[in-house]
ZAKE-419993 format. One record per residue (C-alpha): residue number from 1; x, y, z. Coordinates in pm, 1 decimal. Layout:
residues N
+------+----------+----------+----------+
: vofi :        x :        y :        z :
+------+----------+----------+----------+
:  NUM :        X :        Y :        Z :
...
+------+----------+----------+----------+
This chain:
residues 66
+------+----------+----------+----------+
: vofi :        x :        y :        z :
+------+----------+----------+----------+
:    1 :     -0.8 :    -11.7 :     14.7 :
:    2 :    133.7 :    330.0 :    -97.7 :
:    3 :     51.2 :    645.0 :    109.0 :
:    4 :    248.7 :    956.8 :    174.4 :
:    5 :     52.1 :   1103.6 :    417.2 :
:    6 :    132.8 :    861.5 :    703.9 :
:    7 :    321.2 :   1063.2 :    959.0 :
:    8 :    450.6 :    771.2 :   1203.6 :
:    9 :    368.3 :   1008.2 :   1478.2 :
:   10 :    108.4 :    896.8 :   1753.0 :
:   11 :     74.5 :   1250.5 :   1910.4 :
:   12 :    -87.0 :   1351.5 :   1592.8 :
:   13 :   -345.0 :   1072.3 :   1623.9 :
:   14 :   -721.5 :   1066.9 :   1597.7 :
:   15 :   -904.3 :    937.8 :   1885.2 :
:   16 :  -1050.8 :    560.5 :   1771.6 :
:   17 :  -1408.0 :    450.1 :   1851.1 :
:   18 :  -1423.2 :     58.2 :   1897.4 :
:   19 :  -1703.7 :   -149.2 :   1774.6 :
:   20 :  -1920.1 :   -335.9 :   1993.4 :
:   21 :  -1880.2 :   -362.9 :   2369.5 :
:   22 :  -1536.2 :   -417.9 :   2443.8 :
:   23 :  -1236.6 :   -244.6 :   2271.6 :
:   24 :   -973.6 :   -488.8 :   2333.2 :
:   25 :   -984.7 :   -863.7 :   2379.8 :
:   26 :   -780.6 :  -1185.5 :   2383.8 :
:   27 :   -856.7 :  -1456.0 :   2185.2 :
:   28 :   -669.4 :  -1782.6 :   2332.6 :
:   29 :   -767.2 :  -1998.5 :   2076.6 :
:   30 :   -544.0 :  -1775.3 :   1825.2 :
:   31 :   -313.4 :  -1634.9 :   2110.8 :
:   32 :   -398.3 :  -1313.7 :   1985.4 :
:   33 :   -519.3 :   -968.1 :   2122.2 :
:   34 :   -853.8 :   -838.7 :   1910.1 :
:   35 :   -936.3 :   -451.5 :   1859.0 :
:   36 :  -1265.1 :   -427.6 :   1698.8 :
:   37 :  -1199.8 :    -79.0 :   1555.9 :
:   38 :  -1460.7 :    122.8 :   1413.7 :
:   39 :  -1322.0 :    239.0 :   1052.7 :
:   40 :  -1375.8 :    615.6 :    958.0 :
:   41 :  -1610.9 :    691.6 :    720.3 :
:   42 :  -1418.1 :    945.0 :    538.3 :
:   43 :  -1186.0 :    774.8 :    274.4 :
:   44 :   -820.3 :    851.1 :    347.6 :
:   45 :   -490.7 :    722.1 :    492.6 :
:   46 :   -470.5 :    640.6 :    853.0 :
:   47 :   -268.7 :    497.6 :   1119.8 :
:   48 :   -349.9 :    322.8 :   1420.6 :
:   49 :   -104.9 :    327.9 :   1729.6 :
:   50 :   -178.0 :    100.0 :   2007.0 :
:   51 :      8.7 :    185.4 :   2324.0 :
:   52 :     68.1 :   -118.2 :   2576.6 :
:   53 :     89.7 :    -96.8 :   2959.5 :
:   54 :    491.1 :   -146.6 :   2937.9 :
:   55 :    519.3 :    189.0 :   2715.7 :
:   56 :    571.0 :    -12.9 :   2352.9 :
:   57 :    380.2 :    146.8 :   2081.0 :
:   58 :    241.2 :    -68.4 :   1794.9 :
:   59 :    160.5 :     86.8 :   1469.0 :
:   60 :    -59.0 :    -13.8 :   1161.7 :
:   61 :   -107.9 :    171.9 :    863.8 :
:   62 :   -425.8 :    181.9 :    659.1 :
:   63 :   -542.7 :    323.8 :    314.1 :
:   64 :   -933.7 :    371.3 :    290.9 :
:   65 :   -954.3 :    477.7 :    -57.3 :
:   66 :  -1161.8 :    233.0 :   -175.0 :
+------+----------+----------+----------+
């Protein structure tokens, strides 16, 4: 995916809205955390930053232009 507007800066982020009741859950069958993110309705490039309790930041880039 190509998107030149990704800033890489979690301080310039929008707040996210989770879909459903819980924002983050753990799936023991797959040993993964799941975040049901309600994607923005506006087309564009978005970065999702998740900061864990230990201070590490994980980033995912999304190009919602279709």
